[in-house]
N, C-alpha and C positions, 0 to 999 in steps of 0.2 A: 720647135714643133716636133711633135713625135708622130712617127708612123706606127700605128698600133695594129698588131695582128693578135687579136683575142684568140682565146681557145681555138675555136674552129670558125669563128666569124671574122672575116677579114674586112676592117674598116680602115681606109687609108685616109687618116686625119689630116695629113700633110696635103693631100690632093683636095680635100674638102677646103682646107685653110687657104690654099692657093687659089682655089676658084672664087671664093668669097672675097679675097683680096682684089682680084682682077674685076670683081663686080663693085669695087669701090667701098668694100665694108671695111670698117676701122679694123686694124690688126688685132687688138684685144678682142673685140666683138667676133671677129672670124675665128680666132683661137677658141672662144668660148663656144661658139656654135659647133666647131669641129669636135671639141670634147663632148658636147650634149650628144652628138651622133654616136660617139664611142660609147658612152655611158648607156645609152638606150639600147645600143646593139648588144652590149654585154649583158644587160639585165632582162632584155625582152626576147632575144632570139634563142632558139634552141641550137645547142651545139651538137655536133657528133657524139659527144660523150652523153649528152642528154638523151638523144635518140637511141643510142646503144643501150643505156640504162633501161629505157622504156621497153625496148625489144626484149631485154632479159626479164623484165617484169611480166611482159605480155607472154613470153614463153614459159614462165613459172606458173601464171594463171592457166595457160592452156593445158599444162600437164596436170595441174590439179584438177580441171574440168574433165580431162580425159579419165582420171581416176574416178571421180565422182559418177561419171557416165558409166563406166564398167560396173561400179557398184549398184547403180540403178538397174542396168542391164541384168545383173545377176538376181536382183530382187524380182524383176519382171518374169525371169525364168522360173524362180521359185513359185511365183504366182500362177504361171501357166502350168506348171507340174501339179499343183494343188488343184487346179480346175480340172485337169485331166483325171486325177484321182477321184474327184468329187464326181465326175461324169460317170466313171466306171462304177462308183459305189452306187451312184443313182440307178443305173442301168441294171445292176445286180438286185437292188431292192425292188424296182418295178418288175423285173422277171420273177423274182421270188412271190411278189404279191399276185402276179398273173397266174402263177402255179398254185398258189394257195386259193385263188378265187376259182380257178378251174376245179380244183379238188372239192371246194365247198359246193359248187354248182353240181358236180357229178354226185356228190353225197346227197344234195337236195333232190336231185332226179331220182336216185335209187330209192330215198325215203319215201317220196310221193307217187312212185310209179308202181308200187305193189298194192 
């Protein structure tokens, strides 16, 4: 019987085997059951290496997202600057129209007041 220490999953197949034998399970059946536990643990449980790989991937995605967020922030700043320029242009245009309107009114007043 083997004592199995998988990558980072510790499954003591010998201990499982011994317990099953004490429970009056046939030796061959106890051995198979212990091996099934080992196989399931190796295929289904995440190891530290799996977790580390995921952490690296998460960090990579996180850094990519930070870069994308910075790009979006830069675009937002460009839009804000364009809005500010548009506000200034609109104010200038409105002020010019008010001056032109005042000049037109003054001209009409002079024209019709004589």
